[in-house]
C-alpha positions in Angstrom: -100.7 -126.8 -115.6 -100.7 -124.2 -118.4 -97.8 -121.8 -118.6 -98.7 -118.1 -118.6 -96.6 -117.3 -121.7 -98.5 -119.7 -124.0 -100.9 -118.2 -126.5 -104.5 -118.9 -126.1 -106.5 -120.3 -129.0 -107.5 -117.5 -131.4 -104.7 -115.2 -130.2 -103.3 -113.0 -133.0 -99.6 -112.3 -132.9 -99.0 -108.5 -133.3 -95.3 -108.2 -132.4 -92.3 -109.4 -134.2 -90.3 -108.2 -137.2 -92.3 -106.4 -139.8 -93.0 -108.4 -143.0 -90.2 -108.0 -145.5 -87.7 -106.7 -143.1 -84.2 -108.2 -142.7 -82.4 -109.3 -139.6 -79.2 -107.4 -138.8 -76.8 -110.0 -140.1 -78.7 -110.4 -143.4 -78.8 -106.6 -143.8 -75.1 -106.3 -143.1 -74.3 -109.0 -145.7 -76.5 -107.3 -148.3 -74.9 -103.9 -147.6 -71.4 -105.5 -147.9 -72.2 -107.1 -151.2 -73.8 -103.9 -152.5 -70.7 -101.9 -151.4 -68.3 -104.4 -153.1 -70.5 -104.4 -156.3 -70.1 -100.6 -156.6 -66.4 -100.4 -156.0 -64.5 -99.1 -159.1 -63.0 -101.8 -161.3 -61.0 -99.6 -163.6 -62.3 -97.5 -166.5 -65.9 -96.5 -166.1 -67.1 -99.9 -164.8 -67.8 -100.9 -161.2 -66.9 -104.4 -160.1 -70.4 -105.7 -160.5 -70.7 -104.4 -164.1 -67.3 -105.8 -164.9 -68.3 -109.2 -163.6 -71.5 -109.1 -165.7 -69.5 -108.1 -168.8 -67.1 -111.0 -168.2 -69.9 -113.5 -167.7 -71.6 -112.2 -170.8 -68.5 -112.7 -172.9 -67.3 -116.0 -171.5 -70.6 -117.7 -170.6 -73.5 -116.1 -172.5 -75.9 -118.9 -171.5 -75.2 -118.4 -167.8 -75.6 -114.6 -168.3 -79.0 -115.2 -169.9 -80.0 -117.5 -167.0 -78.9 -114.8 -164.4 -80.8 -112.1 -166.3 -83.9 -114.2 -166.5 -83.7 -115.1 -162.8 -83.8 -111.5 -161.7 -86.7 -110.4 -163.9 -90.2 -110.4 -162.5 -92.1 -113.6 -163.2 -94.5 -111.7 -165.3 -92.4 -109.4 -167.4 -94.7 -106.9 -169.1 -93.8 -105.5 -172.5 -96.9 -103.3 -172.7 -95.1 -100.0 -172.2 -92.7 -100.7 -175.0 -95.2 -101.8 -177.6 -98.5 -100.0 -176.9 -97.6 -97.1 -179.1 -96.4 -99.2 -182.1 -98.7 -99.9 -185.0 -99.1 -103.4 -186.5 -96.4 -102.9 -189.2 -93.8 -101.8 -186.6 -94.7 -104.8 -184.4 -94.3 -107.1 -187.3 -90.8 -105.6 -188.0 -89.9 -106.0 -184.4 -91.0 -109.6 -184.3 -89.1 -110.4 -187.5 -85.9 -108.8 -186.1 -86.3 -110.8 -182.9 -86.7 -114.0 -185.0 -83.6 -113.2 -187.0 -81.6 -112.6 -183.8 -82.7 -115.8 -182.3 -81.9 -117.7 -185.5 -78.5 -116.1 -185.7 -77.7 -116.9 -182.0 -78.8 -120.5 -182.6 -76.5 -120.8 -185.7 -73.6 -119.4 -183.8 -74.1 -121.8 -181.0 -74.3 -124.7 -183.5 -71.0 -123.6 -185.1 -69.3 -123.4 -181.7 -70.5 -126.9 -180.8 -69.3 -128.3 -184.1 -65.9 -126.6 -183.6 -65.3 -128.4 -180.3 -63.3 -131.6 -180.5 -65.3 -134.7 -180.0 -64.3 -137.1 -177.2 -63.5 -140.7 -178.2 -64.6 -143.7 -176.0 -61.1 -143.9 -174.4 -61.3 -140.3 -173.2 -59.0 -138.9 -175.9 -60.2 -136.2 -178.3 -60.7 -136.9 -182.0 -58.6 -133.9 -183.1 -55.0 -133.1 -182.1 
């Protein structure tokens, strides 16, 4: 015996929540986080901005990962560079290379400055 509430083959479902909509709990959580993010943290910063600034200063690698995770998968630079001529583009590329090299050198210096652990778990410098 077939129940009357079962869908027949080929039936298209037309009801339900619209695509991309949130349920009430998810929407409330999102609203709460958004409200907390925007609360004043002192000075001109809100709590969200202050948290980002702290992450940037204390863990720049994690800050970069977070930043990359929220960017679109296909980040388009066309708007920024379409009006630049070849010489300006070359200068921009060179400046980016210098920044990357400088950041890499800073990271290397930081790693060298950290004490090395000995096999017994002690650090080499005291």
